N, C-alpha and C positions, 0 to 999 in steps of 0.2 A: 905310184901305188905299190909296186913291188918293194921299193926301199922301205916304205912305211911298215909293211908286214914283216920284213926282215928285222927291222928295228924292234918291233913288238915281240918277236920271238927271242931276240937277244935280251930284251928287258925281262922277259919271263924267266929265262935261264939265270939272269943276274939275281932275280928275287930268290930263286931257289938257293943260290950260292951264298946268300946273306947269312945263312945259319938259322937253324930252327928256333933257337931261343929269341934272337933279335927279331926274327920274322913274327913270332907269336906276339911279342910285345907291340910290334908295329900294327898288327891286325887288331889286337885288343884295344889299342888307342884310337881306333877309327871312330870318328864322330858320325853317328848314323842319323839319317832323317827320321822324323816321327814314324813309328811303326804301326800306329793306330790310324786306320784309314776311315775317313768319314763315309758312311753309307746312307742311302736314302731312308728317311723315316717311312715306315710302312704301316698301313692300316689293314688288318686282316679280318675276315669273317669268322664265324664261330667254328668253322672247320679248318681254319688256317690258310684259306685261299686269299690271295691278294685282292683287296678291294680298291686300294688307292696307294700310290707312292708319291713322294715329293722329291724333287731334285735336291742335290746337295748345294752347298753355298755358292758354288761357281756355275750353277745351272746345269750340271751334268747329271745324267742318270747313272747311278752307281749303287746297285742293290746288293745287300749282304748275301753271300753264298758260301757255306762250308763245303768242303770237298765231297762229303757224303750226300749232298743234295744235287749233284750233277751226274749225268749219265756216265757210268764207267767207260763206255765206249769212247766218249769224248776224251777222257783222261788218257786212255790208252793211245789214241791217235795223237794227242798233244805230245806225250812223251816220246812216242816213236818218231815224230817229225821234228821236234824241237830239242829233245834232250834225253836220249836213250839211257844214259847213265845217271839220271837225276837222283836216284835213290842211293847211288854209290859215291859220287864225288863230293868234295867239301866246298863247293861253290864255283870252282873253276875246273873245267875238264881239260887237263893238259893235253890229253891225247887228241881231243877234238880241236883244240886250239892249234896244236902243232900241225895237224892235218890241214886245217884251214889256211895257215900261213904258208905251208909248202905248196898247196894247190894254187894259192894266189901268186906265189913267187914263180911257179912253173908256167902258169897260164897268163900271167900279166893282168889278171882280173880276179875278183872274188868269185869263187866257185861255190863255197859253202861257208856259212857263218860258224864261228867258234863260240858264240855266246851260249851259256847255259840259261835255264829258266831263272835261276837265282840271279845271274847277271842282268837278265831282262827286268827282273823285279827291282834290282838296284837302280837301273836306269829309270824305270817308271816312278819309283819313289822320289828320285831327285829331279825327275823330268829332264834328264840329261840327253845327250846326243851320242850316236855311235860312230860318227864320221871322223873323229880325231883320236889320235893315239892316247892323248892325256885323258880324254873322256873314257876310253876303254880301260885304261889302267885304274881309274877311279872306280869304275864298275866292278872290276875284279877285286879290288880291296874291300869295297862295300859288300860284295857277294860273299867273300870269305868271312867277313865279320857277321853277316846275317846268319850264315850257317852255324856259327858258334852260339848265337843268341836265340835262334828260333828252331823249331822242329821242321822237318821236311813238309809236313802237312800245313804248318803255319805259313811257310814260304809259298807253297802252292796256293793257299787261300788268298794271299796277297796278289798273286798273278790273276786268279779268278776275279778279283775285285778291280784290278787296275788295267788289265789288257784293253787297249783301245780298239774300238770297232767303228770308228767314223763318226763325225759330227760330235754330238754331246753324249754318245754312248760309251760307257766304260764298264768293263766287266762282262763276264759270260752271261750272267742272268739277265742283265739289261738288254744285251744283244739278242738273246733268245726270245724274250718277250716282245721286243720291238720288231724283229725280222720274222719270227715264226708264230708269234701270238701265244706262246706257251712257256711254261717253266722248263728249265734245261734238264729235268730229271729223266725225261724220256725223249731221246733224239734219234732221228734216223741216221744212218751212216752219212748221207749227203749233208744233213744239217750239222752233224758233228764235224765233218771235214771242213765245211764253210767257216765254222767258228774257230777252227785251228788256223785257217788260211788268212783271214782278214787282218789280224793284228800285225802281221809282217809289214803291211803297207795299208793302214786303215783307210786313208782318204782315197787312194787310187783303186781300192778293192771294195768300196762300199756297194753293196748290192742294189741300193736304191738309186745310185748314180752311174755305176759302171758294172752292170750285171755280167757283161762278157768277160771282163777281167776277173771278177769274183768267181765266175764259173771255171775259168782256166786255172786259177789258183786252187780252187777246191779240188779239181780233178787231179792236180799234182799231189795233193795230200792223200787222195784216195789211192793213187798209184803207190805211194810210199807205204800206206797202210796195208796194201796187199803184199808188198815186198817184205814187210816186217811181220806178216802173219796175223795182223790185227783183224782183218776181214778177209773173206775169200773172194775169188774172182767173180763169182756169180753176184755176191752182194755189191761189189764195186760196179758191175755192169748195170745193175738196177739203180744204183745211186747216181750213175752218170746220166740217166734219163730223167732224173728229178729236176724240176725247174728251180732256178735260183729266185728267191722272192725279189720282186722289183720295187716294192714299196715298204716303207716302215709302217707298222701298225701302232695305233695309239696305245699308250699305257692305260691299264685299268683305272677307272675313275668313278666307281660305284659309291653310292652314299656320300657324295662329296661334302655336303653340309655337315653331316654327323662326323665325318672324318676330320674336318676342320675343327669342330668343337672338341673332339677327343684330343687332338694335338694341342689346342690352345690350353686345355685344362691341365695337361702334363707335358710341357714342351721339352722336358729333359729325356723323355722316353724315346727309344729308337723304334719301338714296335708297340702297336695298340691292337689288342684283340677284342673285337666287338661281338655282341650277341646277334648281329645281323646274319640272316640267311642269304648268302650271295646270290644263288639262282632266283630266289623270290624277289630280292631287291632289283635284279635285272628285269624281271617280268613287270614289276610295278612301275619302274622308271619308264618302260615302254608304254605301259597303260597311261601314265601321266601325259606323255606326248600325244597319244591318241585322243585323250580326253579334251585337250585344248585345240586340236587340229580343226581348222575351219571355223573357229569361234572368235576370230579377231586376233590381233597381235598383242593384246594386253591381258587377256584372261589367264589366270594362273591357277594351279592346283597343288595340293599337298596331300600326302597319304601316309598314315602311320599304322603299323601292324604290331600287335603285341600278344604274347601268350599271357592271358590274365591269371593263370595259376602261378606262374613263376615271376611274372613282371618283366620278362625279357622282351625287349623291342626286337622284332624280327625283320622289319623293313621300315625305313624312314626316307620318304621322298619329300625333300623340302621344296621342290619346284619342278616344273616341266622344262628341264634344260638348265644346267649350271653355267650361265653365261650372262654377260652384261647386255641385255636386250630390253625391249619395251616391256616385257613381262617382269623385269628385274629378277632374273633367275638366280642371281647370287644371294638373294634374300631367302633365308630359311623360314618358310611359312609355317613350319611345325612349331616355331617358337614365337611367332608374331602375335601381338595382342589384338584380338578381334572380338566382335560381339557375337555371342553364341546363339542369338535368336531363340528359337523354341527348344533347343536341345537341353536346356536346364530343367524343363518341365518334369521329366521322370523323377528327378531328385525331389522336387517339391511334393509330388504325389507320394513317394516313398516315405518322406518325413511325415506327411499327413496321416498315412496308414499307421505308422508307428505311434503317433500321438493320439490315436483313437478318434481322429476327426473324420475318418471315412474308411471305405472298403471299395474294392473295384466295382461292386454292385450298388454302392450308395448313390442316391439321386442328388444332383446338384444343379443349381440354376445357371443357365447361360442366357442371361437377360441384361439389358443395359443397367449399369449401376455406377455409382461414384464412391470413391474412398477419400473423403475429404475433398481436396482440390484435384485429385487424380481421377480421371475418368477414362479408363482404358477401353479399347474397342477390339472386336475380333478382326482378324486380318481381312476377311471378306465382308466385313461390316454387316453381317447377318447374325441372327440369334436363333438358337434352337430350342429355347425354353428349358424345361427340366429334362436332364439326361443323366445317364449313369456316368460315374467317374471314369470307368473303363473307356466309354465312348468319348468323354471329354478329352482324355489324353490321346487316344488314337486319332481323333479329329483335330487335335492341337488347338482347342478353343482357349482363348485368352482370358475371358472373364472368370471361368471357374478356377484357373490356376492363380489368378490374382486374389480371389476370395480365400484360397487356401494359404497363400503367402501372408495375407493380412492376418489370418488366424494364427499362423505359426510365428510371425514376426520376421522381418528381413534379416535380423541378426542371426536367427536360428539357421537360416539358409546359408549365410556366409560362413558360419561356424562349421556346418556340414561340408561345405566345399573345401575348407582348409583341412578338415580331418581326412578328406579323401586324397589329400596331397596336392590340391590345386593351389594356385596363387592368384586369386581374383583381384582385380584392380577396378575400383568404382569411383565415379566422380563425387566430389564433395566429402564431407566428414562422415556422413551417415548414409548407409545404403537405404534405398527406398523400395517400394513395391515393384518398381519397373525392372528390378534385377530378374524377376521371374520371366520376363519377356525379352531378356537379352541386354538389359541396361547395366552391363558389367564387362570388363575386359578380361578375356581368358585366351589361352593358346590351344592349338589343336592337341598338343601333348597333355594339357590339363584335362580336356574333354575325354580323351582316350583313357586317361587315368581314372576319371569319374565312372565311365561306363565299365571299365575293368573291375572297379569296386562293386558295382551292381552285379556284374557277371560272377563275381567270386562270393556271392552270398552276403554282400554288405560290408565285407572287411577289406580295407585298403591295403595295397602292397605297392610301394613306390616302383615305378617303372625304372628299368636300368638298361644301359646299352653296352656296358663293359663286362666282359666275361669274368674279370677278377673282382667285380663289385659284389659286396655282400647282399644277399637276399634278405630283406628286413620285413617282418610282418608288421603291418600298420594297424591303425585303430579301427574299431567297428564304427561304421558310419550310420547304417540302418540295420534293422533286424533281418535275419535270413528270410523270414516270411515276407516282409515288405519287398526285399530285393527280388524274391521269386515272383511275387505278384506283378512287379514292374516288368520283369522279363516275359511273363505270360501275356501281359497286355500288349507289349511291343511286338511279340511274335505273331500277334493277330493282325498286324498291319498288312494291307495288301501290298504286294511287291510292285515295283515299277513295271510298265508295259514291256513284255518280252522277257522279264526276269523270272526265274523259277519260283514257284510257291513252296519254299522250303522252310517256312516259319523262322526265318532269321529275325531275331529281336533287334529292331532298329528304330531310329527316330531321325527325322529331318528337321531342319531349321533354316529360316531366312531372316537375316537381320534387317533392321530399319533401313529403308532406302535401297534394298537389294544390294547391299555391299558385301554380304557374306552368305554363301550357300553351304549348308552342312548336311552330312549324313554319317551317322555313327551306329554301328551295330555289333552284335556279338552272338556267338554260339556257345557250345559247351566248353570250348578250349581257347578260342581266339577272339580278339576285339580289333576292329578296324575303324579308323576315323578318316573321313574325307572332307577337306575344305576346298571351296572354289570361290574365286573372286579376283579382285585386282590388288596387287601388292601395295599400291599407293592409297588404297582405301576408297577410291571413287566408285560410284554406283555401277552396277552391271544391269541395265534395264531388262526386266523380264526374267531375271535369273532367280529361280526358286530352288530350294534344297531338294524338293521332291522331284524336280524335273532334270536338274543337271548333276547334282551330287549323288543322289540315290542310285542311278544306274552305274556310276563308277564304283560305288560301294559293293554292289552285287557282283560286278566284274572282278573286283579285287578279291572277293571271297572265292570266286570261281577259279582264279589263277593261284590262289593259295591251296585249294583242295577241291576234289571232285564231289565231295559230299560233306554236308555240315555235320558237326558233332552234336549229339542231342543235348538239350538242356537238362539239368538235374531234375528229379521229381520234386513235387511240392513238399516242404517240411511237414512233419506230422501235425504241427499245431496250426496249419493253415485252415482257415474257415472257407470251405468251398461250397457255398450255398447261393441261392437266388436272393434278390432284394427282399422278397416277402418273408424269407426265412431268417433274415438278419435280426439281431436284437433291435428293439425299437429305436434307440439313439443312433444306430448306424444306418437306418433306412433312408434318412434324409439328412443332408449336411446342415449342421448348425455350428457356428463358430463358438469358441469358448465364451465370448461375451454375449451370445445370443440370449441367454437367460435374463440379461439386464437390458435388452433392447426390445422395443415393441415390434410386433409383426407389421408388415406393410399395411395390412387391412385391420389392424387392432383398433379398438375404440379410443377416442380422444375427446377431451372436453373442448368443444369448439367455442362455446361461450358459457360463462365468461372466461377469458383467458387467464392463465396462471399469473398471479400477482396483480390483478386488476382491482380497481376500486369501483364498486357498482352500487346503484341505488335500489333499495328495497321498495317495490311497488305495493300498493294495497292488496293486489292479487298474489303477491309473493315474488320470488326471484326467478327471472327467466333463465333457463339453461338449455343448451343444445349439445348433442353428441354427434360426432362424425366417425365414420368407420364402424367396425364391430358388427355384430349380428344380433338383431332383435330377438326376443324382447330385452329391455334394459331395466336395470334397477339403479335408482339414485339414492345416495346417502349424503348426509350432512354431519360431519364430525363423527362418522361411523354409525349414525342412526338412520335406518331406512325410511325414506319419505315417499318414494314412488317405487312400486314393485311390479315387474313383468309388464312393462309398458312398451307397446310396439312403436309408438311415435318417437321421433328423434328430438322433438322439442316439447318442453312442458314448463309449468310453473311450480316452484317448490315453496311450500309454506314454511318460512323460517321464524323462529321465536323473536328475533330482534336483530339490532345492528351488532357489528363486531367482526372479528376475524373468523372465518369458517373454512373448513376443508371439504370440498365437494368431491365425491367419488361416483363413478359410473361403472357398472359391471354388465357385460353383455352375456348372451346365452351360452357362450363357450367358456365363461369364467374369466375372461380377460378384463382388465380394469384400467382406468385412467384417473388421474387426480388433478385438481387445480385448487390452489389456496388463494382466496380472495378476501377483500375487506368490504363489508356491507355497511352502507350508511343509511 
């Protein structure tokens, strides 16, 4: 050992004797390892707080850390303990090296090391060893070359990135987060001393495996810090009483699904700043776990929160637990195609209001009816007769919304969804009336986008989750009046049991077979969507949106804010009247084709049927009317033959054989026709 250090001293002296010019050429010719160190990809929230980090290629945690982002106390301790003349020497501290060699020669063992921080960086860059003279000489040469190519702060930053802290931890920031659960910008003296001590022997001083050795090494650093005047004796005494952490803490992993998406969309970026509110994200991830607790091992939940004015996504919970379990937690259910159930109904009503087909106070029928071969039913298989459109939406009746969709046309509904920024997927080539009841594939993000549009007065604005993404004004989907009317109707819904009556505008939905339970709502500033179901799409017996998803929606708003922001006032052009005060065409719903369709109780020529050949009897032609209101008037080719007759059957005296058009008019002026051939 003694001979090795004597040889090292002689070698150093020989290097000096080479002559400055040759020495400079030799140093400048040094082939350096790559000086760009790979650091973990980071995903940050809107305030710059770490949401999630990814390990580097070899599975190590190595997070970027400039010197101005670490506690100055740590840097003072580091330099006092490792390299007091770091700012003065040129990579090799000959005084320290000579002292170390002489101490080793005198004592027969190493008393103090002679390596500078720059030499340690050289070793870490090349992953070299310190036990052989050749390795030490190589470190010295690389250190001298580094000092010529980098600034002191750049060299220090390399150390902050590469210093080993046991296991797969590299760098001060990774160690601080793992051992202390915090960024290294604010460290206690005990924490700073521990981070100085561990890299000298990272595996034997790991706090999570050898807390006693880590503590002893930390205490030596504290003693040196007192001796160098970095801290005083009282601070050191308090630091000595601080416990060494015995366990590693997990790295932050908030918004994992969204973080994965951000990284996949821009894999070259080392940092991604999202619009996510970190504390809110944490609260809602906790809420998601609570929502599925005790409900079996397959029920899943997703929650999405956005500021509907800016379009910024503030929280995105893709599942209750980012893990490979029976819930399929790795699947981002904010992006999964699902059936929206009744949550599309507000859009149908808004479009109908805009088209002049109705008003919140317009009466509409909730009775059994067919639309060609399609015969929808209400969820409860009950019918309420004639009700106001306001009630029809609040009670989520199926028949009225299908009537409105039939009047609008399914293509109009699909077009509005796409204008709102949604990406609907429907079976077959042409959408049918069933889309109004959930017969279309949408995502939770789609639905939050739609409700954000309604909350913004009918104008869409694409949701965004990157802080650097442009805020783009979208298209107008419905008028401000219709959007306000929908918000007013939904705010009148009764809250779930135990939830506050705060006039949150919300709608629930349940898809066919209880596969999806939804609740989406908004106030004057925010919109939140909740989906619950199974990731594999299998039914959840008895799961209704109002029962399982709505309570989660109200809890999410409660964790977002203590009080809802008020909805905007009604636009000046809003018609705020009762049904009786509405214009006649708006008092009762009639589709655009209603003028060409007979009423259900309108008169009809029951005999002879249209197109029939009939025999003219001596008493005349027998005719009969069904429906309508007596008295009746019969005409043949426009000529009245019987006037104001109460009976539904009579004989018409015709002039002779041939083709004739029979007409019957009831007391309300409604008419029916039949063209027949008389023989």
